[in-house]
C-alpha positions in Angstrom: -48.3 -73.5 -159.7 -45.1 -74.6 -161.5 -47.0 -77.5 -163.1 -49.6 -75.1 -164.6 -46.9 -72.6 -165.6 -44.8 -75.3 -167.3 -47.9 -76.5 -169.2 -48.6 -73.1 -170.6 -45.0 -72.3 -171.4 -44.8 -75.5 -173.5 -47.8 -74.4 -175.5 -46.3 -70.9 -176.2 -42.8 -72.1 -177.0 -44.1 -74.7 -179.5 -45.9 -72.0 -181.4 -43.6 -70.1 -183.8 -45.8 -66.9 -183.8 -45.9 -66.8 -180.0 -42.2 -67.2 -179.8 -41.6 -64.4 -182.2 -43.9 -62.0 -180.5 -42.4 -62.9 -177.1 -39.0 -62.3 -178.4 -40.0 -58.9 -180.0 -41.8 -57.8 -176.8 -38.6 -58.3 -174.8 -35.9 -57.3 -177.3 -37.5 -54.3 -179.0 -37.8 -52.1 -175.9 -34.3 -53.0 -174.8 -32.9 -52.2 -178.3 -34.6 -48.8 -178.3 -33.6 -47.9 -174.8 -30.0 -49.0 -175.5 -30.0 -47.0 -178.8 -31.2 -43.9 -177.0 -28.2 -44.1 -174.6 -25.7 -43.9 -177.5 -24.6 -40.8 -179.4 -26.8 -40.4 -182.5 -25.6 -38.1 -185.3 -28.2 -36.3 -187.3 -26.8 -35.9 -190.9 -23.6 -34.3 -189.6 -25.5 -31.2 -188.2 -25.6 -32.2 -184.5 -25.2 -35.2 -182.3 -27.9 -36.2 -179.8 -26.8 -37.9 -176.6 -29.5 -38.2 -174.0 -27.1 -39.2 -171.3 -25.5 -35.7 -171.5 -28.9 -34.2 -170.8 -29.2 -35.9 -167.5 -32.2 -38.0 -168.3 -30.4 -41.2 -167.2 -29.5 -39.8 -163.8 -30.7 -41.7 -160.7 -33.4 -41.7 -159.6 -35.1 -40.3 -162.7 -34.0 -43.2 -164.9 -36.4 -45.6 -163.1 -39.3 -43.3 -164.1 -38.2 -42.7 -167.6 -37.3 -46.3 -168.6 -40.4 -47.9 -167.1 -42.7 -45.4 -168.7 -41.3 -46.0 -172.2 -40.8 -49.8 -171.8 -44.5 -50.1 -170.8 -45.6 -48.9 -174.3 -44.3 -52.1 -175.9 -46.7 -54.3 -173.9 -49.0 -54.5 -176.9 -46.8 -57.2 -178.4 -47.2 -59.6 -175.5 -50.9 -58.6 -175.3 -51.2 -60.2 -178.7 -49.7 -63.4 -177.2 -52.2 -63.3 -174.4 -55.3 -63.0 -176.5 -53.8 -65.6 -178.9 -53.4 -68.0 -176.0 -57.2 -67.9 -175.6 -58.0 -67.8 -179.3 -55.9 -70.8 -180.1 -57.4 -72.7 -177.2 -60.9 -72.3 -178.7 -60.0 -72.7 -182.4 -57.8 -75.8 -181.8 -60.3 -77.2 -179.3 -57.4 -77.7 -176.8 -59.4 -76.0 -174.0 -61.9 -78.9 -174.1 -59.2 -81.5 -174.3 -57.4 -80.0 -171.3 -60.6 -80.2 -169.2 -61.2 -83.7 -170.4 -57.6 -84.6 -169.3 -58.3 -83.5 -165.8 -57.5 -79.8 -165.7 -60.1 -77.9 -163.8 -61.5 -74.6 -165.1 -60.0 -72.8 -162.2 -56.6 -74.4 -163.0 -57.0 -73.4 -166.7 -57.5 -69.7 -165.8 -54.7 -69.8 -163.2 -52.3 -71.3 -165.8 -52.9 -68.2 -168.0 -52.6 -65.9 -165.0 -49.3 -67.5 -163.8 -47.9 -67.1 -167.4 -48.9 -63.4 -167.3 -47.2 -62.9 -163.9 -44.1 -64.8 -165.1 -43.5 -62.8 -168.2 -44.3 -59.5 -166.4 -41.7 -60.4 -163.7 -39.1 -61.4 -166.3 -39.7 -58.1 -168.2 -39.4 -56.2 -164.9 -36.1 -57.9 -164.0 -34.7 -57.1 -167.4 -35.7 -53.5 -167.2 -34.2 -53.3 -163.7 -30.8 -54.6 -164.9 -30.8 -52.4 -168.0 -31.7 -49.3 -166.1 -29.2 -50.0 -163.4 -26.4 -50.5 -166.0 -27.2 -47.4 -168.0 -27.7 -45.3 -164.8 -24.4 -46.4 -163.3 -22.7 -45.4 -166.6 -24.3 -42.0 -167.1 -25.6 -40.9 -163.7 -23.9 -38.1 -161.8 -25.3 -39.6 -158.6 -24.0 -43.0 -157.6 -24.8 -43.0 -153.9 -26.7 -46.1 -152.8 -29.5 -44.2 -151.2 -30.1 -42.2 -154.4 -29.8 -45.3 -156.7 -32.6 -47.1 -154.8 -34.8 -44.1 -154.5 -38.0 -44.3 -156.6 -37.5 -48.0 -157.5 -41.2 -48.2 -156.7 -41.6 -47.4 -160.4 -40.4 -51.0 -161.1 -43.2 -52.3 -158.9 -45.6 -50.0 -160.8 -44.3 -51.3 -164.1 -44.8 -54.9 -163.0 -48.4 -54.2 -161.7 -49.1 -52.3 -164.9 -48.2 -55.2 -167.1 -50.1 -57.8 -165.0 -53.2 -55.6 -165.0 -53.1 -54.9 -168.8 -52.5 -58.5 -169.7 -55.3 -59.6 -167.3 -57.6 -57.3 -169.1 -56.5 -58.9 -172.4 -57.1 -62.3 -170.9 -60.7 -61.3 -170.0 -61.3 -59.9 -173.4 -59.9 -63.0 -175.0 -62.3 -65.2 -172.9 -65.2 -62.8 -173.7 -64.9 -62.9 -177.5 -62.8 -66.0 -178.1 -61.0 -64.4 -181.1 -57.6 -62.6 -181.0 -58.5 -59.9 -183.5 -61.8 -59.1 -181.9 -60.2 -59.0 -178.4 -57.7 -56.4 -179.6 -60.5 -54.5 -181.3 -62.4 -54.4 -178.0 -59.3 -52.8 -176.4 -59.6 -49.9 -178.8 -63.4 -49.7 -178.3 -62.9 -49.6 -174.5 -60.4 -46.8 -174.9 -62.9 -44.8 -177.0 -65.7 -45.5 -174.5 -63.6 -44.3 -171.6 -63.0 -40.9 -173.3 -66.7 -40.6 -174.3 -67.7 -41.2 -170.7 -65.1 -38.6 -169.6 -66.6 -36.1 -172.0 -70.1 -36.7 -170.8 -69.1 -36.4 -167.1 -67.1 -33.2 -167.9 -70.2 -31.7 -169.6 -72.4 -32.1 -166.5 -69.7 -31.3 -163.9 -66.2 -29.9 -164.0 -62.9 -31.0 -165.6 -61.4 -31.9 -162.2 -64.4 -34.1 -161.2 -64.3 -35.7 -164.7 -60.6 -36.4 -164.4 -60.9 -37.8 -160.9 -63.6 -40.2 -162.1 -61.7 -41.1 -165.2 -58.7 -42.2 -163.1 -60.9 -45.1 -161.9 -61.5 -46.4 -165.4 -59.6 -49.6 -166.2 -57.3 -48.4 -169.1 -56.8 -44.9 -167.7 -55.9 -46.2 -164.2 -53.4 -48.7 -165.7 -51.9 -45.9 -167.8 -51.9 -43.4 -164.9 -49.8 -45.8 -162.7 -46.6 -44.3 -164.3 -47.1 -40.6 -165.2 -45.6 -39.0 -168.3 -42.0 -38.0 -167.4 -41.6 -35.2 -170.0 -42.4 -32.3 -167.7 -40.1 -33.8 -165.1 -37.2 -33.8 -167.6 -37.9 -30.2 -168.5 -38.0 -29.3 -164.8 -34.4 -30.4 -164.4 -33.4 -27.8 -166.9 -35.7 -25.0 -165.6 -36.2 -25.9 -161.9 -37.7 -22.5 -161.1 -40.5 -22.7 -163.7 -43.8 -23.2 -161.8 -45.4 -24.8 -164.9 -43.3 -28.0 -164.4 -44.3 -28.6 -160.8 -46.1 -31.9 -160.7 -46.6 -34.9 -158.5 -44.8 -37.8 -160.3 -44.9 -40.3 -157.5 -46.6 -43.6 -157.5 -49.4 -43.6 -154.9 -50.8 -46.5 -152.9 -54.4 -45.7 -154.0 -53.3 -46.0 -157.7 -51.9 -49.4 -156.9 -55.1 -50.4 -155.1 -57.3 -49.3 -158.1 -55.2 -51.3 -160.6 -54.9 -54.3 -158.4 -58.7 -54.2 -157.9 -59.2 -54.2 -161.7 -56.7 -57.1 -162.1 -58.6 -59.3 -159.6 -61.9 -58.4 -161.2 -60.6 -59.3 -164.7 -59.4 -62.7 -163.5 -62.6 -63.5 -161.6 -64.7 -62.5 -164.6 -62.6 -64.7 -166.9 -63.1 -67.6 -164.5 -66.8 -66.9 -164.3 -67.1 -66.8 -168.1 -65.3 -70.1 -168.5 -67.4 -71.7 -165.6 -70.7 -70.8 -167.2 -69.8 -71.4 -170.8 -70.8 -74.6 -172.5 -67.6 -76.0 -174.1 
């Protein structure tokens, strides 16, 4: 595993574009999250400090930070599809196989890289959230701090699943730009199917079925936290009552898609004439 991971990291770190995108994918969310924790004056009229609103309290901070940080995954998604696009355009995929790397090891090297960067991102988000929470949170008891840390696991699984989808699309079309375009097409198709199902059934049935779609299930792993934030200010308002927890069946759906994406990527490579 380490040999395959090291091989892939060398390729990425020798590529200036990949290094830049990796740097941006890690630094930009950290910068924005840190900036949101500071006092921000608006032209002298008022000062916004989210910490005073209680959004950085434990355990809510795990939900809030992982939700927003996950939106920056597109930057590393470009790196993932570029890994495949460059392999085909530079003919390095054929050379790697000639040099003794099996097709299974080739796919595993990409997957190990995805898992590695997802894990690094999760650890960074954990450290950042913990530091901000310890500074701002009104609740510093250990049992409260560790409550809802399953959002970190959801964040990790979410990244691995999304990047595995990007890996599959990169293997499918062999070009970075087309792979990213397919992501958008898949997003549109999911909503078209949702509309068709809703037309011939009910909204609840359509929503339940949509939650099994790849992009929707990945997104649904961490729910939007806005209503939860509002509920802290108006706890008696029934409109804000919602289940924000991460459920095992949501994990199972996303992990299932991840396994399928990797297997399909391997199958494509195995049957393709290089």
